VMD Tcl script that draws the C-alpha trace (Angstrom):
set ca {
  {118.71 118.39 80.10}
  {121.08 120.14 82.48}
  {121.02 119.49 86.19}
  {119.75 123.04 86.85}
  {116.93 122.61 84.27}
  {116.07 119.20 85.75}
  {115.74 120.69 89.25}
  {113.73 123.65 87.92}
  {111.32 121.24 86.19}
  {111.01 119.20 89.39}
  {110.25 122.33 91.45}
  {107.66 123.36 88.87}
  {105.89 120.03 89.37}
  {105.34 120.37 93.13}
  {101.64 121.25 92.77}
  {100.99 118.25 90.50}
  {102.97 116.01 92.83}
  {101.09 117.23 95.91}
  {97.72 116.75 94.24}
  {98.61 113.26 93.03}
  {100.07 112.31 96.42}
  {96.86 113.43 98.15}
  {94.76 111.37 95.75}
  {96.85 108.30 96.51}
  {97.12 108.63 100.28}
  {94.00 110.60 101.26}
  {96.07 112.01 104.14}
  {97.99 115.28 104.25}
  {100.97 114.01 106.29}
  {101.31 110.84 104.21}
  {101.08 112.95 101.04}
  {103.96 115.13 102.28}
  {106.05 112.03 103.07}
  {105.30 110.56 99.65}
  {106.30 113.83 97.96}
  {109.61 113.88 99.85}
  {110.33 110.24 99.03}
  {109.52 110.87 95.37}
  {111.65 114.02 95.18}
  {114.62 112.19 96.68}
  {114.24 109.23 94.36}
  {113.84 111.46 91.30}
  {116.98 113.42 92.19}
  {118.89 110.23 92.92}
  {117.86 108.76 89.56}
  {118.26 111.92 87.50}
  {120.85 110.18 85.33}
  {118.20 107.64 84.24}
  {115.88 110.26 82.78}
  {115.83 110.33 78.98}
  {115.22 113.78 77.45}
  {112.57 112.61 74.99}
  {110.41 111.12 77.80}
  {107.47 112.97 79.37}
  {109.03 114.40 82.56}
  {105.73 114.82 84.40}
  {104.69 111.24 83.58}
  {108.11 109.92 84.65}
  {107.96 111.67 88.03}
  {104.34 110.70 88.76}
  {105.08 107.08 87.79}
  {107.91 107.05 90.31}
  {105.51 108.44 92.93}
  {102.88 105.82 92.14}
  {105.45 103.02 92.34}
  {106.75 104.27 95.70}
  {103.17 104.39 97.01}
  {102.42 100.85 95.78}
  {105.66 99.46 97.24}
  {104.99 101.13 100.60}
  {101.44 99.76 100.58}
  {102.69 96.22 99.91}
  {105.24 96.55 102.73}
  {102.48 97.66 105.07}
  {100.21 94.77 104.08}
  {103.04 92.25 104.53}
  {103.93 93.66 107.93}
  {100.31 93.37 109.06}
  {99.85 89.89 107.59}
  {102.40 88.09 109.72}
  {100.99 85.03 111.40}
  {101.93 84.74 115.05}
  {102.16 81.01 115.67}
  {102.34 81.62 119.43}
  {98.74 82.85 119.46}
  {95.80 80.44 119.52}
  {94.35 81.18 116.09}
  {91.42 78.87 116.71}
  {90.06 80.78 119.68}
  {87.01 82.44 118.19}
  {85.38 85.18 120.25}
  {81.72 84.42 120.73}
  {79.14 87.13 121.19}
  {76.59 85.82 123.65}
  {74.37 87.44 126.21}
  {76.45 86.14 129.09}
  {79.81 86.93 127.58}
  {82.92 84.81 127.58}
  {83.62 85.39 131.26}
  {80.51 83.50 132.29}
  {80.58 79.71 132.66}
  {78.28 79.37 129.64}
  {80.42 81.68 127.49}
  {83.59 79.89 128.54}
  {82.09 76.54 127.61}
  {80.94 77.91 124.25}
  {84.43 79.14 123.41}
  {85.93 75.77 124.35}
  {83.39 73.98 122.16}
  {84.03 76.32 119.22}
  {87.79 75.92 119.59}
  {87.36 72.14 119.72}
  {85.12 72.17 116.63}
  {87.60 74.28 114.64}
  {90.46 72.01 115.70}
  {88.42 69.03 114.44}
  {88.15 70.48 110.93}
  {90.23 68.78 108.27}
  {93.53 70.61 107.64}
  {92.34 71.46 104.12}
  {89.46 73.49 105.60}
  {91.05 74.56 108.87}
  {94.03 76.37 107.36}
  {92.15 78.82 105.09}
  {89.39 79.25 107.70}
  {91.90 80.08 110.44}
  {93.68 82.56 108.17}
  {90.31 84.18 107.39}
  {89.59 84.47 111.12}
  {93.02 86.05 111.57}
  {92.04 88.84 109.19}
  {93.43 87.66 105.87}
  {91.39 88.53 102.80}
  {90.39 85.79 100.35}
  {92.96 86.86 97.74}
  {95.75 86.93 100.34}
  {94.85 83.41 101.50}
  {94.87 82.20 97.89}
  {98.30 83.73 97.37}
  {99.81 82.33 100.59}
  {98.38 78.84 100.10}
  {98.98 78.93 96.35}
  {95.43 77.85 95.49}
  {92.74 79.47 93.32}
  {90.53 82.17 94.83}
  {87.38 80.12 94.20}
  {88.88 77.20 96.12}
  {89.57 79.47 99.10}
  {85.97 80.72 99.10}
  {84.63 77.16 98.82}
  {86.80 75.86 101.66}
  {85.82 78.70 103.99}
  {82.16 78.14 103.11}
  {82.47 74.39 103.76}
  {84.29 75.04 107.05}
  {81.43 77.32 108.16}
  {78.88 74.65 107.23}
  {80.75 71.98 109.20}
  {81.07 74.28 112.19}
  {77.36 75.12 112.08}
  {76.53 71.40 112.15}
  {79.01 70.68 114.93}
  {77.87 73.63 117.03}
  {74.11 73.59 116.38}
  {73.41 72.73 120.04}
  {75.23 75.87 121.24}
  {72.74 78.27 119.63}
  {70.53 79.89 122.23}
}
mol new
graphics top color blue
foreach p $ca { graphics top sphere $p radius 0.5 }
foreach p [lrange $ca 0 end-1] q [lrange $ca 1 end] { graphics top cylinder $p $q radius 0.2 }
display resetview
């Protein structure tokens, strides 16, 4: 396929690309960005296209891969653990609030109870409190998903026992 024919085919696919980009991103501006990224990558990799391959499928596969890679980058950038932040400080919803003496004492007790958990339970529980999903915790700690769920469940049970006197 000549370079001119390649570009003509790519221009002819803009409607398909836009529709597919919208279905992936569910946002007009993000869809436009994804289309531009895909167009650039397709043009840059024109020499890799084999004539007997489905052109539309090749282009949309590139778009899907760009979207997936961007999504993974976003997840990784939002999953950074800040070790300077007290991950064990659990906000407590109480009638008085945390600024009252009772609320302040509750938070200290909860923090103390979490710190007293065994490291095996504390690590996945703290990650869960920090916003990690079960599968992300399993991946980071290199343990099975079921083990993560069990450890978080056991941590909750231990905390409920340790903090039963705090319930109003």
